C-alpha positions in Angstrom: -12.3 24.3 -58.0 -11.8 26.1 -54.6 -12.9 29.5 -55.2 -9.6 31.6 -56.5 -10.0 33.8 -54.3 -9.6 37.0 -53.8 -10.7 38.1 -52.0 -12.6 38.4 -50.7 -14.1 39.2 -50.1 -17.4 38.9 -51.3 -17.3 40.2 -50.2 -17.1 41.0 -46.6 -17.4 40.5 -43.1 -17.4 41.8 -39.6 -15.5 39.5 -37.6 -17.5 38.1 -34.9 -14.5 36.4 -32.8 -13.7 32.5 -34.2 -15.2 29.8 -32.2 -12.9 26.9 -31.3 -14.5 23.5 -32.1 -13.6 20.6 -30.1 -12.0 17.5 -31.8 -13.9 15.7 -34.1 -14.1 12.4 -32.8 -17.5 11.7 -33.8 -19.4 12.8 -37.3 -21.6 15.9 -36.6 -24.0 17.5 -39.3 -23.0 21.2 -40.6 -24.9 24.1 -39.1 -26.4 27.0 -41.3 -28.2 29.6 -39.4 -28.1 33.4 -41.3 -29.3 36.1 -40.1 -30.8 39.4 -41.5 -31.9 42.7 -40.3 -32.8 45.2 -43.0 -33.1 49.0 -41.8 -34.8 52.0 -44.0 -33.5 55.3 -43.2 -36.7 57.2 -44.2 -39.8 55.0 -44.3 -41.8 57.6 -45.6 -44.1 56.1 -48.7 -42.6 57.9 -52.1 -39.4 58.9 -50.2 -36.1 58.2 -51.9 -34.3 56.3 -49.3 -31.4 54.6 -48.5 -31.7 50.7 -47.7 -29.1 48.8 -45.2 -28.7 45.6 -44.8 -26.5 43.6 -42.1 -26.3 39.8 -42.7 -24.4 37.1 -40.4 -23.3 34.0 -39.8 -21.8 32.8 -36.8 -19.1 30.1 -36.5 -19.0 27.2 -36.5 -21.6 27.4 -39.4 -20.8 26.4 -42.9 -20.5 29.1 -45.3 -22.7 29.6 -48.6 -23.2 27.9 -51.3 -26.0 30.5 -52.4 -28.4 33.4 -51.5 -31.2 34.2 -52.9 -33.3 37.4 -52.9 -36.2 39.5 -54.1 -36.4 42.9 -54.0 -40.8 43.8 -53.6 -42.0 44.2 -57.1 -43.5 47.3 -55.6 -40.6 49.2 -55.6 -39.8 51.8 -58.0 -36.0 51.3 -59.4 -34.6 53.9 -62.1 -33.2 51.7 -65.0 -29.5 52.5 -65.7 -30.2 54.8 -68.7 -31.4 57.4 -66.6 -28.3 57.4 -64.3 -24.7 58.6 -65.5 -22.2 55.7 -65.5 -20.0 56.3 -62.9 -22.5 57.7 -60.4 -22.4 56.6 -56.8 -25.0 54.2 -55.9 -23.8 52.2 -52.5 -21.2 51.2 -50.5 -20.2 47.9 -48.6 -18.2 47.6 -45.8 -17.1 44.2 -44.0 -14.0 42.3 -42.7 -13.0 39.0 -44.4 -11.7 36.2 -42.1 -9.0 34.3 -44.2 -6.7 31.4 -44.5 -3.5 32.8 -46.3 -0.7 30.9 -47.9 -2.3 27.3 -46.6 -2.6 28.4 -43.1 -5.9 28.3 -41.1 -8.3 30.8 -41.0 -7.4 33.7 -38.7 -6.7 36.9 -40.4 -9.4 39.6 -40.2 -9.1 41.9 -43.7 -11.2 45.0 -43.6 -12.8 45.2 -47.0 -14.6 48.2 -48.8 -16.4 48.9 -52.0 -17.8 52.0 -53.6 -20.4 51.0 -55.8 -20.6 52.9 -58.8 -23.7 53.0 -62.1 -21.8 50.5 -64.9 -23.1 50.4 -68.3 -25.4 47.6 -69.4 -25.0 47.1 -73.2 -23.7 43.6 -73.8 -22.4 44.5 -77.2 -19.9 47.1 -75.7 -17.7 44.8 -73.8 -14.3 44.3 -72.1 -12.0 41.5 -71.4 -11.8 40.4 -68.1 -8.1 39.3 -68.0 -5.0 40.6 -68.8 -4.2 40.8 -72.6 -1.0 42.7 -72.4 0.5 39.7 -70.0 3.3 38.6 -72.6 4.2 42.0 -73.7 6.1 43.7 -70.5 6.3 47.0 -72.3 3.0 47.1 -73.5 1.0 50.1 -71.0 -1.6 48.1 -68.6 0.7 45.2 -68.2 0.2 43.3 -65.1 -3.4 44.7 -64.6 -6.4 42.9 -66.2 -8.4 44.7 -69.1 -11.4 45.6 -66.7 -9.1 47.1 -64.1 -7.6 49.4 -66.8 -8.8 53.5 -67.8 -8.0 53.1 -71.5 -9.4 56.4 -72.3 -8.1 58.3 -69.1 -11.8 59.0 -68.2 -11.3 58.6 -64.1 -13.6 55.3 -64.5 -12.1 51.6 -65.0 -12.9 50.0 -68.2 -14.9 47.8 -66.4 -17.5 50.3 -65.4 -17.9 51.9 -68.8 -17.7 48.5 -70.4 -19.4 45.3 -70.2 -17.1 42.3 -68.9 -17.5 39.9 -71.3 -17.7 36.9 -69.1 -21.4 38.0 -67.7 -22.6 36.8 -71.2 -21.2 33.5 -70.7 -22.5 33.3 -67.2 -25.8 34.6 -67.5 -28.1 33.8 -71.0 -31.4 33.9 -72.0 -32.3 30.0 -72.3 -31.9 27.5 -69.6 -29.1 25.3 -70.0 -27.9 26.1 -73.4 -25.0 28.9 -72.3 -25.1 30.3 -75.9 -28.4 32.2 -76.0 -28.7 36.2 -76.3 -26.9 37.4 -72.9 -29.6 38.6 -70.1 -29.9 42.5 -70.2 -30.3 43.8 -66.7 -32.1 46.9 -66.0 -29.3 48.2 -63.8 -25.6 47.2 -62.7 -23.5 48.1 -60.3 -20.0 47.7 -60.0 -17.4 48.3 -57.4 -13.6 47.6 -58.3 -10.9 47.5 -54.8 -7.7 45.9 -54.2 -7.7 43.0 -51.4 -4.4 41.7 -50.2 -2.6 42.8 -53.2 -5.3 41.3 -55.6 -7.5 43.7 -58.3 -11.3 42.6 -56.8 -14.5 43.1 -59.2 -17.5 43.1 -57.4 -20.8 43.1 -59.6 -24.8 43.6 -58.6 -26.9 42.8 -61.8 -31.0 43.8 -60.8 -33.4 42.4 -63.6 -37.2 42.8 -64.1 -39.7 40.5 -62.0 -40.1 37.7 -63.7 -36.8 37.3 -65.0 -35.5 33.7 -65.5 -32.0 33.4 -63.7 -31.7 29.9 -62.7 -33.9 26.6 -63.3 -33.5 26.1 -59.2 -34.5 29.8 -58.1 -37.9 30.7 -58.7 -39.0 33.4 -61.1 -42.7 34.4 -60.0 -42.9 38.1 -60.8 -44.7 38.4 -57.6 -41.6 37.7 -56.0 -40.1 41.1 -57.3 -36.6 41.7 -58.7 -34.0 39.4 -58.7 -30.8 40.8 -58.5 -27.3 38.5 -59.2 -24.2 38.9 -57.5 -21.1 38.4 -59.3 -17.6 38.5 -57.8 -14.4 38.3 -60.1 -15.1 36.2 -62.8 -16.2 32.9 -61.0 -18.5 30.8 -63.0 -17.2 31.7 -66.6 -17.4 28.5 -68.0 -14.1 29.8 -70.3 -11.8 30.5 -67.4 -9.5 28.5 -65.7 -8.5 28.9 -62.3 -5.0 29.7 -61.0 -3.5 29.1 -57.4 -3.9 32.2 -54.9 -2.5 33.2 -51.8 -5.5 33.3 -49.7 -6.8 29.8 -49.3 -9.9 29.6 -47.7 -12.6 31.7 -46.3 -14.3 31.0 -43.2 -17.4 31.8 -40.6 -17.8 33.9 -38.6 -18.8 36.5 -41.0 -20.8 39.4 -41.4 -21.6 42.2 -44.3 -23.1 45.6 -44.2 -24.1 47.3 -47.7 -25.9 50.4 -48.0 -27.9 51.1 -51.4 -28.2 55.2 -51.6 -32.0 56.0 -52.4 -30.2 59.0 -54.8 -26.7 59.0 -56.2 -23.6 61.0 -55.0 -20.5 62.5 -57.0 -18.2 60.9 -58.1 -14.9 63.0 -57.5 -12.6 60.7 -59.0 -14.0 61.4 -62.5 -13.2 65.2 -62.1 -9.8 65.5 -63.7 -10.2 63.3 -67.2 -6.8 62.8 -68.7 -5.3 61.3 -65.9 -4.7 57.9 -64.8 -7.2 56.8 -62.5 -5.7 55.9 -58.6 -6.6 52.6 -58.4 -8.2 53.0 -55.0 -9.4 56.4 -55.3 -13.2 55.5 -54.9 -12.4 53.4 -51.6 -10.8 56.0 -49.8 -12.2 59.2 -50.7 -15.2 59.3 -53.2 -18.1 58.6 -50.5 -17.0 60.7 -47.9 -16.7 63.6 -50.6 -19.8 63.0 -52.8 -22.2 64.5 -50.7 -20.6 68.0 -51.7 -21.1 67.4 -55.3 -20.0 70.2 -57.7 -17.4 68.4 -59.6 -17.6 68.1 -63.4 -19.4 65.6 -64.0 -21.3 66.1 -61.1 -23.6 62.7 -60.9 -25.3 63.5 -57.8 -29.0 63.9 -56.8 -30.6 61.5 -59.4 -33.1 59.2 -57.7 -32.0 55.4 -57.6 -35.2 53.8 -55.5 -38.6 55.3 -54.8 -40.5 53.6 -51.7 -43.7 52.1 -52.5 -47.0 53.4 -51.4 -47.7 52.9 -47.7 -47.8 49.0 -46.3 -46.1 46.1 -45.5 -43.4 44.3 -48.1 -42.0 41.1 -47.3 -37.9 40.8 -48.4 -37.3 37.0 -48.8 -34.2 35.8 -48.9 -33.4 31.9 -49.2 -29.8 30.7 -48.6 -28.1 27.5 -49.2 -24.7 26.1 -47.0 -22.3 24.2 -48.8 -22.1 20.7 -48.7 -20.2 18.7 -46.4 -19.4 14.9 -47.9 -18.5 12.9 -44.4 -21.0 14.9 -42.6 -18.1 16.3 -39.9 -19.4 19.4 -39.9 -16.9 21.4 -42.1 -17.6 22.0 -45.7 -16.1 20.3 -48.7 -13.8 23.7 -49.6 -12.6 23.9 -45.9 -12.1 20.5 -45.2 -8.9 19.1 -46.8 -10.2 15.7 -45.9 -13.4 15.6 -47.5 -14.1 11.8 -47.2 -13.2 11.5 -43.7 -14.1 12.8 -40.3 -11.4 15.3 -39.5 -9.3 14.8 -36.1 -8.9 18.3 -35.6 -11.0 21.7 -36.5 -9.5 23.0 -39.5 -10.1 26.6 -38.4 -7.3 25.9 -35.8 -4.2 26.4 -37.2 -2.4 22.8 -36.1 -5.4 21.0 -34.8 -5.5 17.7 -35.9 -2.4 18.6 -38.2 0.9 18.4 -36.2 3.2 18.8 -39.5 0.9 21.7 -40.1 0.9 21.0 -43.8 -2.9 21.9 -44.1 -3.8 18.0 -44.1 -5.6 16.9 -41.2 -4.2 13.4 -39.9 -7.0 11.7 -41.1 -5.9 11.4 -44.7 -2.4 12.9 -44.5 -0.6 9.9 -45.7 2.6 10.9 -43.8 1.2 13.3 -40.6 4.4 13.6 -39.5 6.3 15.0 -42.6 5.7 18.5 -43.9 4.2 18.5 -47.5 2.3 21.7 -48.3 1.5 20.3 -51.5 1.1 16.7 -51.1 0.4 15.9 -54.8 2.8 18.5 -56.4 -0.1 20.0 -58.3 1.0 23.6 -57.7 -1.9 24.2 -55.4 -1.1 24.3 -51.6 -3.3 21.5 -49.7 -5.8 23.9 -48.4 -6.2 25.5 -51.9 -6.8 22.5 -53.8 -10.3 20.6 -54.3 -8.4 17.3 -54.3 -5.1 17.8 -52.1 -4.0 13.8 -52.6 -4.5 13.6 -56.3 -2.8 15.7 -58.7 -5.2 18.0 -60.6 -3.3 20.9 -61.3 -3.0 22.8 -64.4 -1.8 20.2 -66.6 -4.3 17.3 -65.1 -8.2 18.7 -65.2 -6.3 22.0 -63.5 -9.4 21.7 -60.1 -12.0 20.6 -62.6 -15.2 20.3 -60.8 -18.2 19.3 -63.1 -21.1 18.8 -60.6 -19.9 22.1 -58.3 -19.5 20.3 -55.1 -16.2 21.7 -54.2 -14.9 18.1 -54.7 -12.4 17.8 -57.7 -13.7 15.6 -60.6 -10.2 13.8 -60.4 -11.2 12.5 -56.5 -14.9 12.6 -56.6 -16.4 9.0 -57.0 -19.4 10.2 -58.8 -18.6 13.8 -60.1 -21.7 14.3 -62.5 -24.0 14.2 -59.3 -23.3 17.2 -56.6 -25.6 15.5 -54.3 -23.5 12.8 -53.5 -20.8 14.7 -51.8 -23.2 16.2 -49.1 -26.8 18.0 -49.3 -27.4 21.5 -49.6 -29.1 22.9 -46.6 -31.5 25.6 -47.0 -32.7 28.3 -44.8 -34.8 30.9 -45.5 -35.1 34.1 -43.9 -38.0 37.3 -44.3 -38.4 40.2 -43.1 -41.5 42.6 -43.0 -40.7 46.1 -44.0 -43.1 49.0 -43.4 -43.2 51.7 -45.4 -45.6 54.8 -43.8 -47.0 54.7 -40.6 -46.6 51.4 -38.3 -43.2 52.2 -36.6 -40.6 54.5 -35.5 -38.6 56.4 -38.3 -35.4 54.6 -39.5 -36.6 51.3 -37.6 -37.7 48.1 -39.2 -38.3 44.4 -37.4 -35.3 42.0 -37.3 -35.7 39.2 -39.8 -37.6 36.1 -38.9 -34.9 33.1 -38.8 -35.0 29.7 -40.0 -32.3 28.0 -38.5 -31.1 24.5 -39.9 -29.6 21.7 -38.6 -28.3 19.9 -42.2 -31.0 18.7 -43.2 -31.6 19.1 -46.7 -35.1 20.6 -47.0 -34.9 21.5 -50.8 -35.5 17.6 -51.2 -32.0 17.1 -52.6 -31.7 20.5 -54.9 -29.2 20.5 -57.1 -25.8 21.9 -57.6 -26.3 24.7 -59.7 -27.8 27.6 -58.0 -26.7 30.8 -58.6 -26.0 33.7 -56.2 -28.9 36.4 -56.6 -28.9 38.9 -54.0 -31.4 41.9 -53.7 -29.3 45.2 -54.5 -32.1 47.0 -52.2 -32.0 44.3 -49.7 -28.3 44.2 -50.1 -27.4 40.9 -49.0 -24.2 40.6 -49.9 -22.0 37.6 -48.4 -19.4 36.7 -50.3 -18.4 33.4 -47.9 -18.1 30.0 -49.4 -20.0 29.5 -52.5 -20.7 32.8 -52.4 -17.7 33.9 -53.9 -18.2 30.4 -55.8 -20.7 31.4 -58.6 -22.0 28.6 -60.8 -22.7 29.1 -64.4 -25.9 28.4 -65.1 -26.9 25.6 -67.0 -29.2 22.6 -67.2 -30.0 20.1 -64.0 
């Protein structure tokens, strides 16, 4: 299934400007060149410092299939049970570059998430979907349950309770999907509205050595892994639905700050009232430094710098697959098995009838049909645009998670058959203590790739893992298509 997306968010991205590509008369390998820059506001040993990470990916690179990062194990991370639920612990701002309603990616959309400390109790859950969807007279009709504030506390239920789908996405035994749920050390959650869509972004941080996925190293020396979840993508119990957001493209950047100490949440100052759905997005960070509301959640250390020394943040990123080798990832390419005539990022290029299908595979290139197979998904939001696989026909099922639907995938159980994962490793040394000017750290070393499969083929089951402190949150491409954990 193409990411039902939302958002996107997400998460997120400062527009670098679209690079117009020439006609794809000859196939070219995809490129994937992520860039990372981490800044430490106060590099003194033992300080409770803010960390900010800027992450970018230029066009015409493919977007992300996965990002894996680790917080150095020497860091002191305060667990969730020592922080009030609802305390402000970070902020993410970006601009998403989206394709809306079957059009090419051309619409920049600003996005902002205020991240709050959230419950980590997997025994006290909230349903993700709208359980009142069949009763227009019910309170909460039209809102997903996680977005409601049933007890009028000023916090959405997705903050005070544990969204139930997390226990299905992450469990304690490789491949079984039915074990005991993993319990994070800390969970931060941000809820906002993007293009009229209610969006939930979460960071779940785990102890060093925690097994997250069979394709991700779990050496305790690497540090704390943190899983990033956007909406409920990756939930095996959820079916996709058509979305007005049909594409998300490079270029992209994101800027995410994790605070060294908590800030007050001004949205919890008036219990007994209905929560303003965008309260925390518009005002909470601007007002939070002042504190003084009741309750006042400010001033609690979140992250303490390690002793003096140099510490390495390592990020492993995977670029999305490109089955036909024309440089366009499967979820952007409506002709996944035929090299495109035009650039799918440019409206009408190679698509004279502007129906979203490139002429390379459009059965009627002079006749406009925005849903060629009539399955309810517009061509640019359909993982099999020429083969019906809507609600009543497999509903965009994609068993191997290669972003090509089973209905048109010649090898639906083998992700590597439809393009390789392009792997890039980016690392940055961060100096704590003497050795560099305060507030500055070196720009990351980059390992660019040219489409080669440096992981030896890999599997299609990488989960997006992002360090909360490194704050590498790039929800592009597969970045918002989270793949549930299962056996290789």
